C-alpha positions, 0 to 999 in steps of 0.5 A: 753374882759375886759380893762387892767389897765395901765401898764399890758400886754395883754394876748392872748388865743389861742386854739390848733387845731392840733399839728404835732411832728417832730422826731429827726431822720427826722431832722438828715436825713434832715441835712445830705441831703446837705452833700450827695448832695454836694458829688454827685455834686462833683462826677458828675460835678466838684470839684468846685461844693463845692465852688458853693454849699457854695455860693449858700447857702448864696445867697438863704438865702439872696434871701429868706430873701429879698423876705419874707421881701418885702412881709411882707412890702406890707402886713403891718408893724405889720407882720415884727416884728414877723419874724426873721432870724432863725438858728434852724433846720429845720427852717433855714432862715427867719421864724416867731418868734411867732404865725403867721397868716396862710394866711400870712405865706402861702403868704410869702412862695408862693411868695418866691417860685415863685420869687426865681425860676424866679430869678434862671431861669434868672441866669441860662443863665449866671451861671455854671450848678453846681451853678444853681443845687446848687441854686435849691437844697438849694431853695427846701431844705429850703422850704420843711419843710415849705410846709410840715407844710402847707400841714399838716394843709391844712384841718384846718380853714383858719384863724388859727395861726401857731407856729413853735418850734424845734420839733413840729408845732402847729396850733391854733385858736384865 
């Protein structure tokens, strides 16, 4: 690559290998699912389920953030700068803000999945059943779109870059 004169930005060129579109219908269905889940939980368990459901959502977001941030810290400080807290559906939570290496993304998701499940298992001994069910629901609900992306790109080259946007997921090679 040619040297850049002082003060000019470096441009990275990525080649698109695969792009997966997400329909708005699927996103709306995904967003309605928590309403159905809390209604079912309130009918089956108790009215307190609504309060547990809200608390569990905040707790799961925080746990995912702490685990994701910790994994990125151990992988190196340069990765942390590329991740932000997202409020865009279906990418709620701690997500990459720009192109991210697929291996890094996979490591963060695997560690988040298993460490969170271990924490919820420990909390199950002292928490009401409704709260534990809410924790598990939010955990799975937040991770499903991420694992969907990993599943769709599983046959691609291992050294790819993933980019998330509102209605699609793209897989690039640098």
